[in-house]
C-alpha positions as CSV (number, residue, x, y, z in Angstrom):
1,M,0.1,0.0,-0.3
2,S,1.4,3.1,-0.9
3,N,1.9,6.0,1.7
4,P,-0.6,9.3,1.3
5,P,0.9,11.7,-0.6
6,P,2.2,14.4,1.6
7,Q,0.2,17.5,2.0
8,R,1.0,20.7,0.2
9,E,1.9,23.8,2.5
10,K,-0.5,26.6,2.6
11,T,0.8,30.0,2.3
12,P,-1.2,32.3,5.0
13,T,-3.2,34.7,3.5
14,L,-3.8,38.3,4.5
15,H,-6.8,37.5,6.3
16,S,-5.2,34.9,8.2
17,R,-2.2,37.0,9.4
18,I,-4.5,39.6,10.9
19,I,-6.5,36.8,12.9
20,S,-2.8,35.9,14.2
21,I,-1.9,38.9,15.1
22,F,-5.1,39.5,16.9
23,V,-4.8,36.1,18.7
24,V,-1.5,36.9,20.0
25,F,-2.6,40.0,21.5
26,F,-5.2,39.0,23.6
27,M,-3.4,36.6,24.9
28,I,-0.7,38.9,25.8
29,V,-3.6,41.3,27.0
30,G,-4.7,38.6,28.9
31,S,-2.0,37.0,30.7
32,T,-1.1,40.5,31.8
33,T,-4.6,40.9,32.7
34,S,-4.4,37.7,35.0
35,L,-1.0,38.5,36.5
36,L,-2.2,41.8,37.6
37,L,-5.4,40.0,39.2
38,A,-3.2,37.6,40.7
39,K,-1.1,40.4,42.4
40,D,-4.6,41.9,43.6
41,K,-5.3,38.9,45.0
42,A,-2.5,38.0,46.6
43,P,-3.1,35.1,49.4
44,P,-3.1,37.3,52.4
45,S,-0.9,37.1,55.6
46,A,-3.0,36.3,58.8
47,N,-0.3,38.4,60.3
48,L,-1.3,41.5,59.0
49,P,-3.9,43.6,60.8
50,N,-7.1,44.7,60.2
51,I,-7.2,48.8,59.8
52,V,-10.3,51.1,60.7
53,F,-10.2,54.0,59.5
54,I,-13.0,56.2,61.1
55,M,-13.7,60.0,60.1
56,V,-16.0,62.7,60.5
57,D,-17.0,66.1,59.1
58,Q,-15.5,69.4,60.2
59,M,-14.7,68.3,63.9
60,R,-12.8,70.7,66.1
61,G,-9.4,69.4,67.6
62,D,-10.3,70.7,71.0
63,A,-13.9,69.0,70.7
64,M,-13.1,66.1,72.7
65,G,-12.7,65.4,76.5
66,C,-9.5,63.9,75.8
67,S,-8.2,67.1,74.2
68,G,-9.5,69.5,77.1
69,N,-12.9,70.1,76.4
70,P,-14.7,70.7,79.7
71,I,-18.1,69.6,78.5
72,V,-18.5,67.8,75.5
73,Q,-18.8,64.0,76.1
74,T,-16.4,61.7,74.2
75,P,-16.5,58.7,76.1
76,N,-15.3,55.9,74.0
77,L,-13.1,58.7,72.1
78,D,-11.2,59.4,75.3
79,R,-10.7,55.7,76.0
80,L,-9.3,54.9,72.8
81,A,-6.9,58.1,73.7
82,S,-6.0,56.9,76.9
83,S,-5.1,53.2,75.7
84,G,-3.4,54.7,72.5
85,A,-2.2,57.9,70.9
86,L,-3.3,61.3,71.3
87,F,-2.4,63.7,68.8
88,L,-2.4,67.6,70.0
89,R,-1.1,69.3,67.2
90,A,-2.9,67.7,64.0
91,Y,-4.0,69.7,61.7
92,S,-5.5,69.9,58.1
93,S,-3.7,72.0,55.4
94,T,-6.1,73.5,53.4
95,P,-8.8,73.0,56.0
96,A,-12.0,72.4,53.8
97,C,-13.9,69.0,52.5
98,K,-12.2,68.2,49.0
99,P,-8.7,69.4,49.1
100,A,-8.6,67.7,52.5
101,R,-9.8,64.8,51.3
102,A,-6.9,64.9,48.7
103,A,-4.6,64.4,50.9
104,L,-5.7,61.4,52.6
105,L,-5.9,59.9,49.2
106,S,-2.5,60.8,48.1
107,G,-0.6,61.2,51.2
108,L,0.6,64.6,49.6
109,S,0.8,68.1,50.5
110,P,-1.2,70.7,49.0
111,W,1.0,72.1,46.4
112,R,2.2,68.4,45.5
113,H,-1.5,67.2,44.9
114,G,-2.6,70.2,43.5
115,A,-6.1,71.2,45.1
116,L,-5.5,74.6,47.1
117,S,-8.7,75.9,46.9
118,H,-12.3,73.9,47.6
119,V,-11.8,72.4,44.0
120,N,-12.7,68.6,43.2
121,Q,-10.1,66.4,43.8
122,A,-8.4,64.5,40.8
123,P,-10.1,61.8,39.2
124,E,-6.8,59.6,40.4
125,Y,-3.5,60.0,41.9
126,P,-0.1,58.5,40.8
127,H,0.5,56.0,43.9
128,E,-2.7,56.2,45.6
129,P,-1.9,54.4,49.0
130,L,-5.3,52.5,49.1
131,S,-3.9,51.1,45.8
132,L,-0.9,49.5,47.6
133,L,-3.3,48.4,50.7
134,R,-5.4,46.4,48.4
135,S,-1.9,44.7,46.2
136,R,-1.0,43.5,49.6
137,G,-4.9,41.5,49.9
138,Y,-6.8,44.3,51.7
139,Y,-10.4,44.2,51.3
140,C,-11.0,47.7,50.9
141,M,-14.8,48.6,52.3
142,G,-16.0,52.2,52.5
143,I,-19.0,53.6,54.3
144,G,-20.7,56.9,54.7
145,K,-19.0,60.2,52.9
146,M,-16.7,59.9,50.2
147,H,-16.4,63.2,48.0
148,F,-14.9,61.7,45.7
149,F,-15.1,63.2,42.1
150,P,-16.3,62.1,40.2
151,R,-19.1,61.3,42.4
152,D,-19.3,57.6,41.9
153,N,-15.5,57.6,41.5
154,K,-14.3,54.5,43.4
155,H,-10.6,54.5,43.6
156,A,-9.0,51.4,44.9
157,Y,-12.3,50.2,47.2
158,H,-14.4,47.4,46.3
159,Q,-17.2,48.6,47.7
160,I,-18.8,51.6,48.7
161,Q,-22.0,52.5,50.8
162,Y,-22.4,56.3,50.4
163,D,-25.0,58.3,52.2
164,F,-25.6,61.2,50.4
165,A,-23.6,61.1,47.1
166,A,-23.6,58.8,44.2
167,T,-25.5,55.7,44.5
168,K,-27.3,57.4,47.7
169,D,-28.1,54.7,49.5
170,Y,-28.7,56.2,52.6
171,V,-31.2,58.1,50.9
172,W,-32.7,55.2,49.1
173,W,-32.9,53.1,52.5
174,F,-34.4,55.7,54.2
175,R,-37.1,56.4,51.5
176,A,-38.1,52.7,51.9
177,Q,-37.6,53.4,56.0
178,A,-39.7,56.1,55.9
179,P,-41.9,56.3,52.8
180,G,-43.7,59.6,52.7
181,L,-41.0,61.4,54.3
182,E,-38.5,63.7,53.8
183,V,-34.6,62.8,54.5
184,D,-34.4,67.2,55.5
185,S,-36.4,67.5,57.8
186,T,-35.0,70.6,59.2
187,G,-35.4,73.1,56.7
188,L,-31.9,74.2,57.7
189,D,-29.1,74.9,54.8
190,A,-26.0,72.7,54.4
191,N,-23.9,75.3,56.3
192,D,-26.6,76.8,58.2
193,Y,-25.3,78.5,61.7
194,R,-28.7,77.8,63.4
195,Q,-29.5,74.9,65.7
196,R,-32.8,72.6,65.6
197,Y,-33.3,69.2,66.3
198,Y,-33.7,66.4,64.2
199,G,-37.3,65.7,62.9
200,H,-37.4,62.3,62.4
201,E,-36.7,59.3,64.8
202,T,-33.3,58.9,65.8
203,R,-32.7,55.1,63.9
204,L,-33.3,57.3,60.6
205,N,-30.6,59.8,61.1
206,V,-27.0,59.3,58.5
207,V,-25.4,58.8,62.3
208,R,-26.8,56.0,63.3
209,W,-27.1,54.3,59.1
210,T,-23.3,54.6,59.0
211,G,-23.0,53.3,62.7
212,D,-25.3,50.4,61.5
213,R,-23.6,49.5,57.9
214,A,-20.3,49.6,59.8
215,V,-21.2,47.1,62.3
216,D,-23.2,45.1,59.8
217,F,-19.9,44.7,58.0
218,I,-18.0,43.3,60.8
219,E,-20.5,41.1,62.0
220,N,-20.7,39.5,58.6
221,Y,-16.6,39.3,58.4
222,P,-15.4,37.4,56.6
223,K,-18.5,36.0,54.7
224,N,-18.3,39.4,53.0
225,V,-14.9,39.8,51.5
226,E,-13.3,37.6,49.0
227,R,-11.1,35.1,51.3
228,E,-11.0,33.4,54.4
229,N,-8.8,35.5,56.9
230,Q,-8.5,38.3,54.2
231,P,-7.4,41.5,56.9
232,F,-10.2,44.4,55.7
233,F,-9.3,48.0,55.6
234,L,-12.7,49.4,56.6
235,K,-13.4,53.0,55.9
236,V,-16.0,54.6,58.4
237,S,-17.0,58.4,57.7
238,F,-19.7,60.2,59.4
239,T,-21.3,63.3,57.2
240,K,-21.5,65.0,60.8
241,P,-21.4,67.2,63.2
242,H,-20.6,68.9,60.2
243,S,-23.9,71.6,60.0
244,P,-27.1,72.2,60.0
245,Y,-26.2,71.3,63.9
246,D,-29.2,69.3,64.0
247,A,-28.4,66.5,66.8
248,P,-31.6,64.0,67.8
249,K,-33.3,66.0,70.6
250,E,-31.8,63.6,73.4
251,Y,-28.3,64.4,72.2
252,C,-29.0,67.6,73.0
253,E,-30.5,68.1,76.3
254,F,-27.3,67.3,78.1
255,Y,-25.8,70.1,76.6
256,E,-28.9,72.6,77.0
257,K,-29.7,71.8,80.7
258,N,-25.1,72.7,81.3
259,R,-24.6,75.4,78.6
260,D,-23.4,77.5,81.1
261,K,-20.5,75.1,80.9
262,I,-19.8,75.8,77.4
263,P,-16.8,77.3,76.0
264,P,-17.7,80.9,75.0
265,R,-16.6,81.8,71.6
266,A,-12.9,83.3,71.4
267,L,-12.0,87.0,70.1
268,G,-8.9,88.1,69.0
269,D,-7.9,91.8,69.5
270,W,-7.5,91.5,65.6
271,C,-10.7,90.1,64.7
272,G,-12.8,93.5,65.0
273,E,-13.2,93.5,60.9
274,N,-14.6,90.2,60.8
275,A,-17.9,91.7,62.7
276,R,-19.5,92.7,59.3
277,Q,-21.8,94.6,62.1
278,G,-25.1,96.8,60.3
279,E,-24.9,94.6,58.0
280,A,-28.0,92.0,56.7
281,L,-26.2,88.3,57.8
282,P,-27.5,85.3,55.8
283,N,-28.0,81.9,57.8
284,D,-24.9,80.1,55.8
285,L,-22.9,83.5,56.8
286,H,-18.9,82.6,56.7
287,R,-18.2,85.7,59.0
288,G,-20.2,88.0,61.2
289,D,-20.9,89.1,64.7
290,L,-24.1,87.5,66.4
291,G,-23.7,88.0,69.4
292,P,-22.4,85.7,72.7
293,E,-25.6,83.3,72.7
294,A,-25.6,82.2,68.9
295,P,-22.1,80.6,68.6
296,T,-23.5,79.0,71.9
297,Q,-26.8,77.5,70.9
298,A,-24.6,76.1,67.5
299,K,-23.0,74.1,69.8
300,I,-25.3,72.7,71.4
301,G,-26.2,70.6,68.1
302,Y,-22.6,70.5,66.9
303,Y,-21.8,68.8,70.8
304,G,-25.0,66.8,70.3
305,N,-23.5,65.1,67.2
306,I,-20.5,64.7,68.3
307,T,-21.5,62.2,71.6
308,F,-24.3,60.9,68.9
309,I,-21.2,60.2,67.0
310,D,-19.3,58.7,69.7
311,D,-22.7,56.3,71.0
312,E,-22.0,54.9,66.9
313,I,-18.2,54.1,67.5
314,G,-18.6,52.8,70.5
315,R,-21.1,50.2,69.0
316,I,-18.0,49.9,66.4
317,L,-15.9,48.9,69.2
318,D,-18.2,46.5,70.7
319,A,-18.7,44.6,67.2
320,L,-14.8,44.1,66.7
321,R,-14.9,42.5,70.1
322,K,-17.5,40.6,70.1
323,K,-16.3,39.3,66.7
324,G,-12.5,39.0,68.6
325,L,-11.0,40.9,66.2
326,L,-9.6,43.7,68.4
327,D,-6.4,42.0,69.1
328,N,-5.3,42.5,65.5
329,T,-7.0,45.8,64.5
330,L,-5.4,49.2,63.8
331,I,-8.0,52.0,64.7
332,L,-7.2,55.6,63.5
333,F,-9.9,58.7,64.0
334,T,-9.9,62.0,62.5
335,S,-11.4,65.0,60.6
336,D,-11.4,66.8,57.6
337,H,-11.2,69.7,59.1
338,G,-12.7,72.1,61.8
339,D,-15.2,74.4,62.6
340,M,-14.8,78.3,63.4
341,L,-18.2,78.5,65.3
342,G,-18.6,82.0,65.8
343,D,-14.8,82.1,67.2
344,H,-13.1,86.0,66.1
345,H,-16.6,86.2,64.3
346,L,-15.5,83.5,61.4
347,W,-18.0,80.6,60.9
348,R,-17.6,77.5,58.7
349,K,-13.8,76.7,57.8
350,S,-11.2,77.3,55.1
351,R,-9.6,79.3,57.6
352,P,-5.4,78.8,59.2
353,Y,-6.9,79.3,62.6
354,E,-6.7,76.7,65.0
355,G,-11.0,75.9,65.2
356,S,-10.5,75.4,61.1
357,A,-7.5,73.6,60.8
358,R,-6.4,71.9,63.6
359,V,-7.8,68.4,63.9
360,P,-9.1,65.6,66.1
361,M,-6.1,62.7,65.5
362,V,-6.4,59.4,68.3
363,V,-4.3,56.0,67.1
364,W,-5.3,53.1,69.1
365,W,-3.9,49.6,68.2
366,G,-4.5,45.9,69.0
367,E,-1.9,43.4,71.1
368,K,-0.7,42.1,67.9
369,L,0.4,45.2,66.5
370,G,3.1,45.6,69.5
371,M,4.2,48.9,71.1
372,E,2.2,48.0,74.2
373,N,4.9,50.5,76.3
374,R,3.4,53.5,74.0
375,R,0.1,53.3,75.1
376,G,-1.6,56.4,76.6
377,I,1.2,59.0,75.2
378,Q,0.4,61.9,74.2
379,L,2.7,63.6,71.1
380,S,2.5,67.3,70.2
381,N,4.8,66.9,66.9
382,P,2.8,68.8,64.1
383,V,1.2,66.0,61.9
384,E,-0.9,66.5,59.1
385,L,-4.0,64.5,57.3
386,R,-1.2,63.3,54.4
387,D,0.3,61.1,57.4
388,V,-2.8,58.8,57.9
389,P,-3.0,56.5,54.9
390,I,1.4,56.5,55.0
391,S,0.1,54.9,58.7
392,F,-1.7,52.7,56.7
393,L,0.5,51.5,54.7
394,D,3.6,51.3,57.4
395,A,0.9,49.2,59.4
396,A,0.3,46.7,56.2
397,G,4.2,46.4,55.8
398,A,3.7,47.8,52.0
399,S,7.0,49.1,50.0
400,F,6.8,52.0,48.5
401,R,9.0,55.0,47.6
402,D,10.0,57.6,49.7
403,E,9.7,60.4,46.9
404,W,5.9,59.1,46.0
405,Y,4.6,60.4,49.4
406,D,5.3,63.8,51.6
407,G,3.4,62.3,54.9
408,R,5.0,60.2,57.4
409,S,3.2,57.4,59.5
410,L,2.4,58.2,62.5
411,L,3.1,54.7,63.8
412,A,6.8,56.0,63.4
413,L,5.8,59.0,66.2
414,I,4.4,56.2,68.5
415,R,7.5,53.9,68.6
416,D,9.8,56.6,69.2
417,P,8.6,60.3,69.8
418,G,12.2,61.1,69.3
419,C,12.6,59.9,65.6
420,E,13.5,62.5,63.1
421,W,10.2,64.4,62.3
422,R,9.3,67.6,60.5
423,P,10.3,71.0,62.2
424,Y,7.1,72.6,61.4
425,L,4.1,72.3,59.1
426,D,3.0,74.3,55.9
427,L,-1.1,75.2,55.3
428,E,-2.6,77.1,53.1
429,F,-5.7,78.3,51.3
430,A,-6.1,79.7,47.9
431,K,-9.3,81.1,48.7
432,A,-13.0,80.5,49.5
433,Y,-15.9,82.8,50.3
434,E,-14.5,85.8,49.4
435,R,-11.3,87.0,47.3
436,G,-9.5,88.2,50.7
437,N,-9.4,84.8,52.1
438,S,-6.0,84.0,50.9
439,W,-3.0,82.8,53.3
440,S,-0.2,80.3,53.5
441,A,0.8,79.9,57.1
442,L,3.2,77.1,59.2
443,T,3.2,76.4,62.6
444,D,5.4,73.8,64.9
445,G,2.3,72.9,66.8
446,R,4.0,76.2,69.3
447,M,4.1,78.9,67.5
448,K,2.0,79.6,63.8
449,Y,2.7,82.4,61.2
450,I,0.2,83.4,58.8
451,F,0.8,85.9,55.5
452,H,-2.2,86.7,54.3
453,G,-1.7,87.0,50.1
454,R,-3.8,89.4,49.4
455,S,-3.6,92.1,52.1
456,G,0.0,91.6,53.0
457,E,-1.3,91.3,56.8
458,E,0.9,88.9,58.5
459,Q,0.0,87.3,61.6
460,L,2.2,85.5,64.9
461,F,0.8,83.3,67.8
462,D,2.1,81.9,70.5
463,L,0.1,78.6,70.5
464,T,1.5,77.5,74.3
465,R,0.7,80.5,75.9
466,D,-2.5,81.4,73.3
467,P,-4.0,78.1,72.4
468,Q,-7.3,80.6,71.0
469,E,-5.0,82.8,69.1
470,L,-6.3,85.8,71.4
471,R,-3.3,88.2,70.6
472,N,-1.7,88.8,67.2
473,L,2.1,89.1,68.4
474,A,3.1,90.3,64.5
475,H,3.3,94.1,65.6
476,V,4.7,92.9,69.2
477,Q,7.9,94.6,69.6
478,E,9.7,91.7,72.4
479,Y,8.7,89.3,69.4
480,R,9.9,91.0,66.5
481,E,12.9,88.4,66.0
482,T,10.7,85.4,66.1
483,L,8.4,87.2,63.4
484,L,11.2,87.4,61.1
485,L,12.2,83.9,62.0
486,W,9.0,82.6,60.8
487,R,8.7,85.0,58.0
488,E,12.1,83.8,56.3
489,R,10.9,79.9,57.0
490,L,7.8,80.7,54.6
491,V,10.2,82.5,52.0
492,R,12.6,79.7,51.6
493,F,9.5,77.5,51.4
494,L,7.7,79.0,48.8
495,A,10.4,80.3,46.8
496,P,10.6,77.5,44.5
497,R,7.4,78.5,43.1
498,G,8.2,81.3,41.8
499,E,7.2,84.9,41.8
500,D,3.8,84.3,41.9
501,Y,4.7,83.7,45.3
502,V,8.1,84.8,46.5
503,R,9.4,88.4,44.6
504,E,13.5,89.8,45.3
505,G,13.2,87.8,48.5
506,K,10.0,89.2,49.5
507,L,6.4,87.5,49.8
508,V,4.1,89.0,47.4
509,Y,1.9,91.5,48.5
510,P,-0.6,90.3,47.3
511,R,-0.5,87.4,45.4
512,D,-3.1,86.1,42.5
513,A,-4.3,82.8,44.4
514,K,-4.8,79.8,42.3
515,D,-7.2,77.2,42.5
516,F,-4.6,74.4,41.2
517,S,-0.9,74.2,41.8
518,P,1.2,73.1,38.6
519,N,1.3,69.6,40.4
520,F,-2.5,68.8,39.6
521,P,-2.7,65.3,38.1
522,K,-5.0,66.4,35.6
523,K,-6.4,69.2,33.7
524,P,-8.4,70.9,36.2
525,S,-12.2,70.4,35.9
526,K,-14.6,73.5,35.2
527,E,-17.2,72.2,37.7
528,R,-17.0,74.1,40.8
529,E,-19.4,72.9,43.7
530,T,-20.5,75.0,46.5
531,I,-18.4,74.7,49.4
532,R,-20.0,72.5,52.3
């Protein structure tokens, strides 16, 4: 039997060659995607701690019992501070919601992340710390107020349950729970200085909803993550005590009965021009003299919401304890910025003063993280929101290049308060509310120097002797050398930016405030929202 004739080799057609190229291309893409997914879903280490990041909106650094407030009730935060670490000089360098949260997303200073005013964050930053946590195997969950741009931007979170923005999970939940009722029951504006009781059952309040969602996540762990024993990063972001000051009645009654113990407004020897006497003042004012009673009344609702949040923090801690997770969990509490609350005839935020720029900062850790001999420590080093995400990377053992971030790990300070740290901190704001609110500042936590760019006015405060910034020392002769020292420090800090900031070795009088620095990662959006 003869052998079959050999088959003729076919010459590939153009069509078949194109198909082959596409097959190879998709094989490469598929392999690359698989590698990326494999990296994202790397087997977790049982030693990695869970991280719970609790943040609030518009809470002053002096609004906790542990920070010396004589009236506000914060027993759960006080316990975290007494068995963890309390940072006495924590700041928000650009003290308004969106630029402050840009620091939390990027780990960068204002000039480096590029948002110098109340403008939208970049959709993405080059080395977002949360992405590194995810690559370490963390399941990333967000609850509450994110304030991202675009509104449905998830960044590196696996899942987000929003309060009001994007999918409005809370709003839809509220409507299902209370058909026919309006979410807003008080008739107050978003930035209203007035105080009223929350108008519905407390169980319907967004503070309770946020706490409920956090407790639910913890109670259902690990069924609600991707793998058994997967570490989680849980951000719980309360939208209060941001105005309006509308805490439920039961949380206001204590403060109403003890209103004589509520700290009065602080009025500096320099703040007369903020009074705006004789002018009609709107309910969402940012400056103006409303008399001594309006700030006290506002604090009844403001402190009420802080105590309400503290109760929810207690529920979160109980859930972690019952689940047996506390021993291997890091907890960090802070705010995006503060609230002037009538101090110096100023309201809301975006100001360089302590009420606006100083924030609470508490870190607590479980036994498995060590540092047992550091519990109860209080630190006065100048720290900032840019340090928060870097602290999470430290806890997770994530590798990164130093030049990626401006922040430093707060855990490094807890381990060794004498470690090398920044000698002073930069703060700045381009403009908000009015053209004159444009400033740059430096502080080491003991002294603060402020340069108001449009007017050229300088302010110098001794925070050790005068924590309420009642006396401007910029024109006091005995502080002349101190003033020159801090002015020169700001000159050196701003000089690399060019003549828009420093000209012929002097701070520019006035300088043209810009919303974005050249480092902003993407062409600025034209969309600008009302400052909240």
